[in-house]
Biotite code that builds the C-alpha atoms (Angstrom):
import biotite.structure as struc

atoms = struc.array([
    struc.Atom([-5.999, 31.694, -32.036], chain_id="A", res_id=1, res_name="GLY", atom_name="CA", element="C"),
    struc.Atom([-3.595, 33.504, -29.963], chain_id="A", res_id=2, res_name="ALA", atom_name="CA", element="C"),
    struc.Atom([-4.614, 35.171, -26.718], chain_id="A", res_id=3, res_name="ALA", atom_name="CA", element="C"),
    struc.Atom([-2.521, 38.076, -26.997], chain_id="A", res_id=4, res_name="ALA", atom_name="CA", element="C"),
    struc.Atom([-4.407, 40.251, -29.895], chain_id="A", res_id=5, res_name="PRO", atom_name="CA", element="C"),
    struc.Atom([-7.666, 39.358, -28.151], chain_id="A", res_id=6, res_name="LYS", atom_name="CA", element="C"),
    struc.Atom([-6.213, 40.595, -24.812], chain_id="A", res_id=7, res_name="ASP", atom_name="CA", element="C"),
    struc.Atom([-5.164, 43.824, -26.414], chain_id="A", res_id=8, res_name="PHE", atom_name="CA", element="C"),
    struc.Atom([-8.652, 44.165, -27.954], chain_id="A", res_id=9, res_name="LEU", atom_name="CA", element="C"),
    struc.Atom([-10.493, 43.571, -24.479], chain_id="A", res_id=10, res_name="VAL", atom_name="CA", element="C"),
    struc.Atom([-8.193, 46.195, -23.284], chain_id="A", res_id=11, res_name="GLU", atom_name="CA", element="C"),
    struc.Atom([-8.914, 48.737, -25.684], chain_id="A", res_id=12, res_name="LEU", atom_name="CA", element="C"),
    struc.Atom([-12.326, 48.011, -25.488], chain_id="A", res_id=13, res_name="LEU", atom_name="CA", element="C"),
    struc.Atom([-12.562, 48.327, -21.622], chain_id="A", res_id=14, res_name="LYS", atom_name="CA", element="C"),
    struc.Atom([-10.398, 51.714, -22.069], chain_id="A", res_id=15, res_name="ASP", atom_name="CA", element="C"),
    struc.Atom([-12.769, 54.615, -20.810], chain_id="A", res_id=16, res_name="GLU", atom_name="CA", element="C"),
    struc.Atom([-9.858, 57.265, -22.004], chain_id="A", res_id=17, res_name="ASP", atom_name="CA", element="C"),
    struc.Atom([-9.749, 55.356, -25.281], chain_id="A", res_id=18, res_name="GLU", atom_name="CA", element="C"),
    struc.Atom([-11.685, 57.193, -28.409], chain_id="A", res_id=19, res_name="ASP", atom_name="CA", element="C"),
    struc.Atom([-15.057, 55.845, -28.543], chain_id="A", res_id=20, res_name="LYS", atom_name="CA", element="C"),
    struc.Atom([-14.818, 54.454, -32.107], chain_id="A", res_id=21, res_name="ASP", atom_name="CA", element="C"),
    struc.Atom([-11.867, 52.774, -31.563], chain_id="A", res_id=22, res_name="VAL", atom_name="CA", element="C"),
    struc.Atom([-13.628, 50.961, -28.463], chain_id="A", res_id=23, res_name="ARG", atom_name="CA", element="C"),
    struc.Atom([-16.188, 50.098, -30.978], chain_id="A", res_id=24, res_name="GLY", atom_name="CA", element="C"),
    struc.Atom([-13.941, 48.849, -33.274], chain_id="A", res_id=25, res_name="TYR", atom_name="CA", element="C"),
    struc.Atom([-12.238, 46.444, -30.918], chain_id="A", res_id=26, res_name="ALA", atom_name="CA", element="C"),
    struc.Atom([-15.554, 45.197, -30.021], chain_id="A", res_id=27, res_name="ALA", atom_name="CA", element="C"),
    struc.Atom([-16.178, 44.492, -33.808], chain_id="A", res_id=28, res_name="ASN", atom_name="CA", element="C"),
    struc.Atom([-12.556, 42.758, -34.181], chain_id="A", res_id=29, res_name="ALA", atom_name="CA", element="C"),
    struc.Atom([-13.325, 40.682, -31.154], chain_id="A", res_id=30, res_name="LEU", atom_name="CA", element="C"),
    struc.Atom([-16.611, 39.518, -32.993], chain_id="A", res_id=31, res_name="ALA", atom_name="CA", element="C"),
    struc.Atom([-14.519, 38.624, -36.233], chain_id="A", res_id=32, res_name="ARG", atom_name="CA", element="C"),
    struc.Atom([-11.927, 36.730, -34.211], chain_id="A", res_id=33, res_name="LEU", atom_name="CA", element="C"),
    struc.Atom([-14.798, 34.596, -33.027], chain_id="A", res_id=34, res_name="ASP", atom_name="CA", element="C"),
    struc.Atom([-13.818, 35.250, -29.587], chain_id="A", res_id=35, res_name="ALA", atom_name="CA", element="C"),
    struc.Atom([-16.889, 33.723, -27.761], chain_id="A", res_id=36, res_name="LYS", atom_name="CA", element="C"),
    struc.Atom([-14.784, 33.525, -24.421], chain_id="A", res_id=37, res_name="GLU", atom_name="CA", element="C"),
    struc.Atom([-14.666, 37.478, -24.180], chain_id="A", res_id=38, res_name="ARG", atom_name="CA", element="C"),
    struc.Atom([-18.422, 38.060, -24.344], chain_id="A", res_id=39, res_name="THR", atom_name="CA", element="C"),
    struc.Atom([-18.794, 38.777, -20.721], chain_id="A", res_id=40, res_name="LYS", atom_name="CA", element="C"),
    struc.Atom([-15.992, 41.530, -21.320], chain_id="A", res_id=41, res_name="ASP", atom_name="CA", element="C"),
    struc.Atom([-18.268, 43.083, -24.212], chain_id="A", res_id=42, res_name="ILE", atom_name="CA", element="C"),
    struc.Atom([-21.483, 42.529, -22.096], chain_id="A", res_id=43, res_name="ASP", atom_name="CA", element="C"),
    struc.Atom([-19.620, 44.421, -19.127], chain_id="A", res_id=44, res_name="ALA", atom_name="CA", element="C"),
    struc.Atom([-19.077, 47.532, -21.163], chain_id="A", res_id=45, res_name="VAL", atom_name="CA", element="C"),
    struc.Atom([-22.789, 47.438, -22.488], chain_id="A", res_id=46, res_name="ILE", atom_name="CA", element="C"),
    struc.Atom([-23.868, 47.024, -18.697], chain_id="A", res_id=47, res_name="ALA", atom_name="CA", element="C"),
    struc.Atom([-21.710, 50.261, -18.048], chain_id="A", res_id=48, res_name="THR", atom_name="CA", element="C"),
    struc.Atom([-23.134, 52.049, -20.886], chain_id="A", res_id=49, res_name="ILE", atom_name="CA", element="C"),
    struc.Atom([-26.781, 51.195, -19.751], chain_id="A", res_id=50, res_name="GLU", atom_name="CA", element="C"),
    struc.Atom([-26.089, 52.497, -16.401], chain_id="A", res_id=51, res_name="SER", atom_name="CA", element="C"),
    struc.Atom([-25.448, 55.904, -17.512], chain_id="A", res_id=52, res_name="TYR", atom_name="CA", element="C"),
    struc.Atom([-27.897, 58.661, -17.462], chain_id="A", res_id=53, res_name="PRO", atom_name="CA", element="C"),
    struc.Atom([-30.102, 59.381, -20.738], chain_id="A", res_id=54, res_name="PHE", atom_name="CA", element="C"),
    struc.Atom([-27.892, 62.195, -22.089], chain_id="A", res_id=55, res_name="LYS", atom_name="CA", element="C"),
    struc.Atom([-24.729, 60.536, -21.461], chain_id="A", res_id=56, res_name="LYS", atom_name="CA", element="C"),
    struc.Atom([-25.698, 57.188, -22.843], chain_id="A", res_id=57, res_name="ARG", atom_name="CA", element="C"),
    struc.Atom([-26.962, 58.909, -26.124], chain_id="A", res_id=58, res_name="LYS", atom_name="CA", element="C"),
    struc.Atom([-23.233, 60.074, -26.538], chain_id="A", res_id=59, res_name="GLU", atom_name="CA", element="C"),
    struc.Atom([-22.087, 56.381, -26.271], chain_id="A", res_id=60, res_name="TYR", atom_name="CA", element="C"),
    struc.Atom([-24.916, 54.991, -28.581], chain_id="A", res_id=61, res_name="TYR", atom_name="CA", element="C"),
    struc.Atom([-22.314, 53.967, -31.480], chain_id="A", res_id=62, res_name="THR", atom_name="CA", element="C"),
    struc.Atom([-20.183, 52.125, -29.109], chain_id="A", res_id=63, res_name="LEU", atom_name="CA", element="C"),
    struc.Atom([-23.184, 50.385, -27.498], chain_id="A", res_id=64, res_name="TYR", atom_name="CA", element="C"),
    struc.Atom([-24.346, 49.235, -30.778], chain_id="A", res_id=65, res_name="ILE", atom_name="CA", element="C"),
    struc.Atom([-21.114, 48.063, -31.976], chain_id="A", res_id=66, res_name="TYR", atom_name="CA", element="C"),
    struc.Atom([-20.943, 45.558, -28.734], chain_id="A", res_id=67, res_name="CYS", atom_name="CA", element="C"),
    struc.Atom([-24.611, 44.484, -29.158], chain_id="A", res_id=68, res_name="VAL", atom_name="CA", element="C"),
    struc.Atom([-23.411, 43.942, -32.582], chain_id="A", res_id=69, res_name="ALA", atom_name="CA", element="C"),
    struc.Atom([-20.497, 41.906, -31.614], chain_id="A", res_id=70, res_name="ALA", atom_name="CA", element="C"),
    struc.Atom([-22.770, 39.840, -29.001], chain_id="A", res_id=71, res_name="LEU", atom_name="CA", element="C"),
    struc.Atom([-25.031, 39.101, -31.705], chain_id="A", res_id=72, res_name="ALA", atom_name="CA", element="C"),
    struc.Atom([-22.353, 37.804, -34.098], chain_id="A", res_id=73, res_name="ARG", atom_name="CA", element="C"),
    struc.Atom([-20.887, 35.797, -31.202], chain_id="A", res_id=74, res_name="LEU", atom_name="CA", element="C"),
    struc.Atom([-24.117, 34.088, -30.834], chain_id="A", res_id=75, res_name="GLY", atom_name="CA", element="C"),
    struc.Atom([-24.475, 35.485, -27.310], chain_id="A", res_id=76, res_name="ASP", atom_name="CA", element="C"),
    struc.Atom([-28.109, 35.427, -25.817], chain_id="A", res_id=77, res_name="GLU", atom_name="CA", element="C"),
    struc.Atom([-28.025, 38.742, -24.187], chain_id="A", res_id=78, res_name="LYS", atom_name="CA", element="C"),
    struc.Atom([-27.696, 40.487, -27.534], chain_id="A", res_id=79, res_name="ALA", atom_name="CA", element="C"),
    struc.Atom([-31.383, 39.635, -28.564], chain_id="A", res_id=80, res_name="TYR", atom_name="CA", element="C"),
    struc.Atom([-33.384, 41.464, -25.906], chain_id="A", res_id=81, res_name="PRO", atom_name="CA", element="C"),
    struc.Atom([-31.370, 44.473, -26.631], chain_id="A", res_id=82, res_name="ARG", atom_name="CA", element="C"),
    struc.Atom([-31.897, 44.314, -30.364], chain_id="A", res_id=83, res_name="LEU", atom_name="CA", element="C"),
    struc.Atom([-35.472, 44.197, -29.731], chain_id="A", res_id=84, res_name="VAL", atom_name="CA", element="C"),
    struc.Atom([-35.579, 47.105, -27.758], chain_id="A", res_id=85, res_name="ASP", atom_name="CA", element="C"),
    struc.Atom([-33.681, 48.822, -29.964], chain_id="A", res_id=86, res_name="ALA", atom_name="CA", element="C"),
    struc.Atom([-36.507, 48.240, -32.573], chain_id="A", res_id=87, res_name="LEU", atom_name="CA", element="C"),
    struc.Atom([-38.575, 50.639, -30.236], chain_id="A", res_id=88, res_name="LYS", atom_name="CA", element="C"),
    struc.Atom([-36.484, 53.486, -30.830], chain_id="A", res_id=89, res_name="SER", atom_name="CA", element="C"),
    struc.Atom([-37.681, 56.787, -32.209], chain_id="A", res_id=90, res_name="ASP", atom_name="CA", element="C"),
    struc.Atom([-34.666, 57.026, -34.520], chain_id="A", res_id=91, res_name="ASN", atom_name="CA", element="C"),
    struc.Atom([-35.062, 55.004, -37.622], chain_id="A", res_id=92, res_name="SER", atom_name="CA", element="C"),
    struc.Atom([-31.336, 54.377, -37.923], chain_id="A", res_id=93, res_name="MET", atom_name="CA", element="C"),
    struc.Atom([-31.284, 52.639, -34.560], chain_id="A", res_id=94, res_name="VAL", atom_name="CA", element="C"),
    struc.Atom([-34.313, 50.440, -36.009], chain_id="A", res_id=95, res_name="ARG", atom_name="CA", element="C"),
    struc.Atom([-32.651, 49.793, -39.181], chain_id="A", res_id=96, res_name="LEU", atom_name="CA", element="C"),
    struc.Atom([-29.359, 48.671, -37.582], chain_id="A", res_id=97, res_name="ARG", atom_name="CA", element="C"),
    struc.Atom([-31.440, 46.468, -35.339], chain_id="A", res_id=98, res_name="ALA", atom_name="CA", element="C"),
    struc.Atom([-33.102, 44.980, -37.901], chain_id="A", res_id=99, res_name="VAL", atom_name="CA", element="C"),
    struc.Atom([-30.050, 43.995, -39.760], chain_id="A", res_id=100, res_name="ARG", atom_name="CA", element="C"),
    struc.Atom([-28.264, 42.571, -36.846], chain_id="A", res_id=101, res_name="LEU", atom_name="CA", element="C"),
    struc.Atom([-31.226, 40.565, -35.986], chain_id="A", res_id=102, res_name="LEU", atom_name="CA", element="C"),
    struc.Atom([-31.125, 39.062, -39.691], chain_id="A", res_id=103, res_name="ARG", atom_name="CA", element="C"),
    struc.Atom([-27.358, 38.135, -38.968], chain_id="A", res_id=104, res_name="ASP", atom_name="CA", element="C"),
    struc.Atom([-28.681, 36.353, -35.743], chain_id="A", res_id=105, res_name="MET", atom_name="CA", element="C"),
    struc.Atom([-31.065, 34.118, -37.799], chain_id="A", res_id=106, res_name="LYS", atom_name="CA", element="C"),
    struc.Atom([-33.386, 33.661, -34.613], chain_id="A", res_id=107, res_name="ASP", atom_name="CA", element="C"),
    struc.Atom([-36.736, 32.280, -35.007], chain_id="A", res_id=108, res_name="GLN", atom_name="CA", element="C"),
    struc.Atom([-37.950, 34.226, -32.344], chain_id="A", res_id=109, res_name="ARG", atom_name="CA", element="C"),
    struc.Atom([-37.230, 37.195, -34.379], chain_id="A", res_id=110, res_name="THR", atom_name="CA", element="C"),
    struc.Atom([-39.969, 36.464, -37.278], chain_id="A", res_id=111, res_name="ILE", atom_name="CA", element="C"),
    struc.Atom([-43.071, 37.915, -35.577], chain_id="A", res_id=112, res_name="ASP", atom_name="CA", element="C"),
    struc.Atom([-41.310, 41.233, -34.638], chain_id="A", res_id=113, res_name="ILE", atom_name="CA", element="C"),
    struc.Atom([-39.755, 41.248, -38.028], chain_id="A", res_id=114, res_name="LEU", atom_name="CA", element="C"),
    struc.Atom([-43.147, 40.689, -39.610], chain_id="A", res_id=115, res_name="LYS", atom_name="CA", element="C"),
    struc.Atom([-44.535, 43.850, -37.820], chain_id="A", res_id=116, res_name="TYR", atom_name="CA", element="C"),
    struc.Atom([-41.452, 46.031, -38.864], chain_id="A", res_id=117, res_name="LYS", atom_name="CA", element="C"),
    struc.Atom([-41.792, 44.884, -42.431], chain_id="A", res_id=118, res_name="ARG", atom_name="CA", element="C"),
    struc.Atom([-45.956, 45.752, -42.280], chain_id="A", res_id=119, res_name="ASP", atom_name="CA", element="C"),
    struc.Atom([-46.130, 49.131, -40.013], chain_id="A", res_id=120, res_name="TYR", atom_name="CA", element="C"),
    struc.Atom([-42.717, 50.552, -39.127], chain_id="A", res_id=121, res_name="ASP", atom_name="CA", element="C"),
    struc.Atom([-43.053, 54.164, -40.655], chain_id="A", res_id=122, res_name="PRO", atom_name="CA", element="C"),
    struc.Atom([-39.464, 54.026, -42.010], chain_id="A", res_id=123, res_name="SER", atom_name="CA", element="C"),
    struc.Atom([-39.591, 52.362, -45.731], chain_id="A", res_id=124, res_name="PRO", atom_name="CA", element="C"),
    struc.Atom([-35.845, 51.510, -45.026], chain_id="A", res_id=125, res_name="ALA", atom_name="CA", element="C"),
    struc.Atom([-36.947, 49.663, -41.966], chain_id="A", res_id=126, res_name="VAL", atom_name="CA", element="C"),
    struc.Atom([-39.594, 47.742, -43.755], chain_id="A", res_id=127, res_name="GLN", atom_name="CA", element="C"),
    struc.Atom([-37.417, 46.882, -46.624], chain_id="A", res_id=128, res_name="LYS", atom_name="CA", element="C"),
    struc.Atom([-34.767, 45.559, -44.478], chain_id="A", res_id=129, res_name="ALA", atom_name="CA", element="C"),
    struc.Atom([-37.204, 43.385, -42.215], chain_id="A", res_id=130, res_name="ALA", atom_name="CA", element="C"),
    struc.Atom([-38.698, 42.304, -45.442], chain_id="A", res_id=131, res_name="ARG", atom_name="CA", element="C"),
    struc.Atom([-35.148, 41.053, -46.781], chain_id="A", res_id=132, res_name="GLU", atom_name="CA", element="C"),
    struc.Atom([-34.307, 39.628, -43.357], chain_id="A", res_id=133, res_name="ALA", atom_name="CA", element="C"),
    struc.Atom([-37.391, 37.346, -43.291], chain_id="A", res_id=134, res_name="LEU", atom_name="CA", element="C"),
    struc.Atom([-36.957, 36.479, -46.979], chain_id="A", res_id=135, res_name="GLU", atom_name="CA", element="C"),
    struc.Atom([-33.312, 35.298, -45.895], chain_id="A", res_id=136, res_name="GLU", atom_name="CA", element="C"),
    struc.Atom([-35.120, 33.253, -42.906], chain_id="A", res_id=137, res_name="MET", atom_name="CA", element="C"),
    struc.Atom([-37.442, 31.630, -45.771], chain_id="A", res_id=138, res_name="GLY", atom_name="CA", element="C"),
    struc.Atom([-40.669, 33.759, -44.759], chain_id="A", res_id=139, res_name="VAL", atom_name="CA", element="C"),
    struc.Atom([-42.196, 35.162, -47.903], chain_id="A", res_id=140, res_name="LYS", atom_name="CA", element="C"),
    struc.Atom([-43.350, 38.890, -48.312], chain_id="A", res_id=141, res_name="SER", atom_name="CA", element="C"),
    struc.Atom([-46.624, 38.499, -49.547], chain_id="A", res_id=142, res_name="ASP", atom_name="CA", element="C"),
    struc.Atom([-48.432, 37.605, -46.224], chain_id="A", res_id=143, res_name="GLY", atom_name="CA", element="C"),
    struc.Atom([-49.153, 34.119, -47.403], chain_id="A", res_id=144, res_name="GLY", atom_name="CA", element="C"),
    struc.Atom([-47.335, 31.062, -47.339], chain_id="A", res_id=145, res_name="GLU", atom_name="CA", element="C"),
    struc.Atom([-46.237, 30.462, -43.944], chain_id="A", res_id=146, res_name="LYS", atom_name="CA", element="C"),
    struc.Atom([-47.920, 33.392, -42.159], chain_id="A", res_id=147, res_name="ALA", atom_name="CA", element="C"),
    struc.Atom([-51.585, 33.509, -42.607], chain_id="A", res_id=148, res_name="PRO", atom_name="CA", element="C"),
    struc.Atom([-51.663, 35.923, -39.485], chain_id="A", res_id=149, res_name="ASP", atom_name="CA", element="C"),
    struc.Atom([-50.184, 38.641, -41.461], chain_id="A", res_id=150, res_name="THR", atom_name="CA", element="C"),
    struc.Atom([-52.397, 38.636, -44.522], chain_id="A", res_id=151, res_name="ALA", atom_name="CA", element="C"),
    struc.Atom([-53.414, 42.286, -45.004], chain_id="A", res_id=152, res_name="ARG", atom_name="CA", element="C"),
    struc.Atom([-57.318, 41.915, -44.333], chain_id="A", res_id=153, res_name="LYS", atom_name="CA", element="C"),
    struc.Atom([-57.990, 45.501, -43.529], chain_id="A", res_id=154, res_name="ASP", atom_name="CA", element="C"),
    struc.Atom([-57.045, 46.204, -47.288], chain_id="A", res_id=155, res_name="GLY", atom_name="CA", element="C"),
    struc.Atom([-55.109, 49.198, -45.838], chain_id="A", res_id=156, res_name="ARG", atom_name="CA", element="C"),
    struc.Atom([-51.729, 48.505, -46.827], chain_id="A", res_id=157, res_name="ASN", atom_name="CA", element="C"),
    struc.Atom([-51.949, 46.581, -50.320], chain_id="A", res_id=158, res_name="GLU", atom_name="CA", element="C"),
    struc.Atom([-48.564, 45.265, -51.252], chain_id="A", res_id=159, res_name="PRO", atom_name="CA", element="C"),
    struc.Atom([-47.286, 47.124, -54.476], chain_id="A", res_id=160, res_name="ALA", atom_name="CA", element="C"),
    struc.Atom([-47.307, 45.526, -57.803], chain_id="A", res_id=161, res_name="PRO", atom_name="CA", element="C"),
    struc.Atom([-43.703, 44.460, -57.672], chain_id="A", res_id=162, res_name="ASP", atom_name="CA", element="C"),
    struc.Atom([-43.967, 43.241, -54.211], chain_id="A", res_id=163, res_name="GLU", atom_name="CA", element="C"),
    struc.Atom([-46.540, 40.686, -54.899], chain_id="A", res_id=164, res_name="SER", atom_name="CA", element="C"),
    struc.Atom([-44.797, 39.139, -57.942], chain_id="A", res_id=165, res_name="SER", atom_name="CA", element="C"),
    struc.Atom([-43.000, 36.072, -57.180], chain_id="A", res_id=166, res_name="GLU", atom_name="CA", element="C"),
    struc.Atom([-39.135, 35.883, -58.072], chain_id="A", res_id=167, res_name="LYS", atom_name="CA", element="C"),
])
């Protein structure tokens, strides 16, 4: 594709005076344009946000996740550890977004952590998203099949009747 729109989007993304949402949309647009050659620019914005003190970093969270999402969609390796880190957040919306982005990456390394989120995350929405992500990757939800290690031996967390029936 033409370089001009991508250059413009990178300028928007890097412009500290630009609205954070506009910058996030620029990152998203770069991913949609499959601008793999611009991952360094996206990563630089993420690194800048990561360098901020905690309180300021929270203000930039939406831009941060848009940038990480763009890296994930572009298949950039640097997205993975950041998404895994986001799964540890106290905020269930952050965890939910991270699960959905990990699903989009379809990376086999995510299976174990997605199983953990499916079985133990305090948020039902995160559990459901993790279950759906695993199903998309061909991993069954019932704890059997490919994953004997997730069989619920302790009986603490029996699957609901609708969960255990095969589709």
